[in-house]
BAMISE-429987 format. One record per residue (C-alpha): residue number from 0; residue in one letter; x, y, z. Coordinates in steps of 0.5 Angstrom, whole numbers, plus 500, padded with zeros to 3 digits. Example, Ala and Ser with C-alpha at 12.3 -4.5 7.8 and 13.67 -1.06 7.14 Angstrom:
% residues 2
    k  r    x    y    z
    0  a  525  491  516
    1  s  527  498  514
***
This chain:
% residues 331
    k  r    x    y    z
    0  x  483  582  406
    1  x  485  586  412
    2  x  489  593  412
    3  x  492  590  418
    4  x  494  584  414
    5  x  496  587  408
    6  x  499  594  409
    7  x  500  596  402
    8  x  492  597  402
    9  x  494  603  407
   10  x  498  606  401
   11  x  491  605  396
   12  x  488  609  401
   13  x  493  615  400
   14  x  492  614  393
   15  x  485  615  393
   16  x  485  621  397
   17  x  490  624  393
   18  x  487  622  387
   19  x  480  626  389
   20  x  484  632  390
   21  x  487  631  383
   22  x  479  631  381
   23  x  478  637  384
   24  x  483  641  380
   25  x  480  638  373
   26  x  474  642  372
   27  x  478  649  373
   28  x  483  647  368
   29  x  477  645  363
   30  x  473  651  365
   31  x  480  655  363
   32  x  480  652  357
   33  x  474  655  355
   34  x  475  662  358
   35  x  476  666  352
   36  x  472  673  354
   37  x  466  670  349
   38  x  465  664  352
   39  x  465  668  359
   40  x  460  673  356
   41  x  456  667  353
   42  x  456  663  360
   43  x  454  669  364
   44  x  449  671  359
   45  x  445  664  360
   46  x  446  664  367
   47  x  443  670  368
   48  x  437  668  363
   49  x  436  662  367
   50  x  435  666  373
   51  x  431  671  370
   52  x  426  665  367
   53  x  426  661  374
   54  x  424  668  378
   55  x  419  669  372
   56  x  415  663  374
   57  x  416  664  382
   58  x  422  659  383
   59  x  429  658  383
   60  x  431  653  377
   61  x  438  650  377
   62  x  441  654  371
   63  x  445  649  367
   64  x  451  653  367
   65  x  455  654  373
   66  x  456  661  376
   67  x  463  664  376
   68  x  464  667  383
   69  x  471  668  382
   70  x  478  668  379
   71  x  485  665  381
   72  x  490  668  375
   73  x  487  665  368
   74  x  482  660  372
   75  x  475  662  373
   76  x  473  659  380
   77  x  465  657  379
   78  x  461  655  385
   79  x  461  648  383
   80  x  469  648  384
   81  x  468  651  390
   82  x  464  645  393
   83  x  468  640  390
   84  x  475  643  393
   85  x  471  643  400
   86  x  469  636  399
   87  x  476  633  397
   88  x  479  637  403
   89  x  474  634  408
   90  x  475  627  405
   91  x  483  628  405
   92  x  482  631  412
   93  x  478  625  415
   94  x  482  620  412
   95  x  489  623  415
   96  x  485  623  422
   97  x  483  616  421
   98  x  490  614  420
   99  x  495  618  423
  100  x  495  613  429
  101  x  494  606  426
  102  x  492  601  432
  103  x  491  594  432
  104  x  484  594  434
  105  x  481  599  431
  106  x  476  604  434
  107  x  472  610  432
  108  x  474  614  425
  109  x  479  608  424
  110  x  474  603  424
  111  x  469  606  419
  112  x  475  608  414
  113  x  478  601  415
  114  x  471  598  414
  115  x  469  602  408
  116  x  476  601  404
  117  x  475  593  406
  118  x  468  593  403
  119  x  470  596  397
  120  x  476  592  396
  121  x  472  585  397
  122  x  467  588  393
  123  x  471  590  387
  124  x  475  583  388
  125  x  469  579  387
  126  x  468  583  380
  127  x  474  584  377
  128  x  479  579  380
  129  x  485  578  385
  130  x  490  581  380
  131  x  486  587  377
  132  x  484  589  383
  133  x  491  590  386
  134  x  492  595  380
  135  x  486  599  379
  136  x  483  599  386
  137  x  486  606  388
  138  x  482  609  382
  139  x  475  605  383
  140  x  475  607  391
  141  x  476  614  389
  142  x  471  614  384
  143  x  466  611  389
  144  x  467  615  395
  145  x  469  622  391
  146  x  462  621  388
  147  x  458  619  394
  148  x  460  624  398
  149  x  459  630  393
  150  x  452  628  391
  151  x  451  628  399
  152  x  454  634  400
  153  x  449  637  394
  154  x  443  636  399
  155  x  446  640  405
  156  x  441  646  406
  157  x  444  652  403
  158  x  447  649  397
  159  x  444  653  391
  160  x  440  657  396
  161  x  445  662  399
  162  x  449  667  395
  163  x  448  674  392
  164  x  442  677  389
  165  x  437  682  389
  166  x  430  684  392
  167  x  425  683  387
  168  x  417  683  386
  169  x  416  676  389
  170  x  421  677  395
  171  x  429  676  395
  172  x  431  673  388
  173  x  438  669  388
  174  x  442  670  382
  175  x  449  668  384
  176  x  449  662  389
  177  x  455  661  393
  178  x  455  653  392
  179  x  452  648  387
  180  x  452  641  387
  181  x  458  638  384
  182  x  455  633  380
  183  x  450  638  377
  184  x  456  641  373
  185  x  458  637  367
  186  x  465  640  367
  187  x  466  635  373
  188  x  463  629  371
  189  x  466  630  364
  190  x  473  631  368
  191  x  472  624  372
  192  x  470  620  365
  193  x  476  623  361
  194  x  480  621  367
  195  x  477  614  367
  196  x  478  614  359
  197  x  486  615  360
  198  x  487  610  366
  199  x  483  605  362
  200  x  487  606  356
  201  x  493  605  360
  202  x  491  599  363
  203  x  489  596  356
  204  x  496  597  354
  205  x  499  594  359
  206  x  495  588  359
  207  x  495  587  352
  208  x  501  591  349
  209  x  499  595  343
  210  x  498  589  338
  211  x  494  585  342
  212  x  490  591  344
  213  x  488  592  337
  214  x  487  584  336
  215  x  482  585  342
  216  x  478  590  338
  217  x  479  588  331
  218  x  481  580  331
  219  x  477  575  329
  220  x  474  571  335
  221  x  474  563  334
  222  x  477  558  330
  223  x  475  558  322
  224  x  479  556  316
  225  x  479  558  309
  226  x  473  562  306
  227  x  470  562  313
  228  x  476  565  316
  229  x  476  571  311
  230  x  469  573  312
  231  x  470  573  319
  232  x  476  577  319
  233  x  472  582  314
  234  x  466  582  319
  235  x  470  583  325
  236  x  474  589  322
  237  x  467  592  322
  238  x  465  590  329
  239  x  472  593  331
  240  x  470  600  328
  241  x  463  600  331
  242  x  467  597  338
  243  x  472  604  337
  244  x  466  608  336
  245  x  462  605  343
  246  x  469  606  346
  247  x  470  614  345
  248  x  462  615  346
  249  x  464  612  353
  250  x  466  618  357
  251  x  460  622  354
  252  x  455  617  356
  253  x  459  616  363
  254  x  459  623  364
  255  x  451  625  362
  256  x  449  619  366
  257  x  451  622  372
  258  x  450  629  371
  259  x  443  628  368
  260  x  441  624  374
  261  x  444  629  379
  262  x  441  635  376
  263  x  434  633  375
  264  x  434  631  382
  265  x  436  638  385
  266  x  431  641  380
  267  x  426  636  383
  268  x  427  638  390
  269  x  427  645  388
  270  x  420  644  385
  271  x  417  640  391
  272  x  420  647  396
  273  x  416  651  391
  274  x  410  647  390
  275  x  406  650  396
  276  x  410  655  399
  277  x  407  655  406
  278  x  409  647  407
  279  x  416  648  403
  280  x  419  646  410
  281  x  415  639  410
  282  x  414  637  402
  283  x  421  636  400
  284  x  423  631  406
  285  x  421  625  403
  286  x  425  627  396
  287  x  431  628  400
  288  x  431  621  403
  289  x  430  619  396
  290  x  436  623  393
  291  x  440  620  399
  292  x  439  613  396
  293  x  440  616  389
  294  x  447  619  391
  295  x  449  612  393
  296  x  446  608  387
  297  x  449  613  382
  298  x  456  613  385
  299  x  455  605  385
  300  x  453  605  378
  301  x  459  610  376
  302  x  464  605  379
  303  x  461  598  377
  304  x  461  601  370
  305  x  468  603  370
  306  x  470  597  373
  307  x  467  592  368
  308  x  469  596  362
  309  x  476  595  365
  310  x  475  587  366
  311  x  472  587  359
  312  x  479  589  356
  313  x  484  586  361
  314  x  480  579  362
  315  x  484  577  356
  316  x  491  577  360
  317  x  488  574  366
  318  x  486  568  362
  319  x  493  567  359
  320  x  496  567  367
  321  x  491  562  369
  322  x  493  558  363
  323  x  500  559  365
  324  x  499  557  372
  325  x  495  551  370
  326  x  501  549  365
  327  x  506  550  371
  328  x  502  546  376
  329  x  501  540  370
  330  x  509  540  369
***
């Protein structure tokens, strides 16, 4: 596959970048939905308690709640949303720069961008198939690129350590950091998981139709007759209920898996920095390299899980298509 040979993949790049911008807006919507005066007060109290508890132990443990640093109308803007917008804007600007003058023999930024998109396309094509990757590549490429660069952006010095604070008995105490790792905010990971859930539902209905979708979940598998068939129908109805519970739980598991790994990694770096204050510049360095690898692995895991979930619900349609193709060949 080559972007020069398949111009439609250039459009997929633009879809990828636009989808990244959409992802950047969703945490603000989720936060606004919860932004009643009571919720805002509770969030501020939680952040303050976390900050005071960390200061009492001589550290600056990352609070569970993102800190609100401003508002746009009714929408609260947190420090994690700010980093989300910065990273999304950076991806969009780089993609525009790399593709503004497409050359037959690419070099520089265009060469890197084509290599990234082509590698992702071929990798996904080998997992979910040629037909399905054409429909879904824009989403999976967005997920991987966006999560990867937001994970790495959280490792930049100053993220979580620059902001408002006050002078305390142990020195300067940071209470309102301006920046926070994007995926260390559960709002962001849950927003991405819910976007996948909506896309998965649409793709499943397109692949199977409403009736086929229900049959795929609740229908008996295999050819049986008589009493055994009736019994298998009952068994697979129960299995279908369990499958529905599993499907509904996927956004939760996807969001908490990514959030937990990133949040724990950032707290580990903070703990290593405070382990020996005199060597705070040295001890975290090996762990930074580890977190660079973890950021890549978590982006890959999120993309692969969503791709496999999509394949499992859509492969029935591909099977029919292959069968029809073989039938035409025999004729």
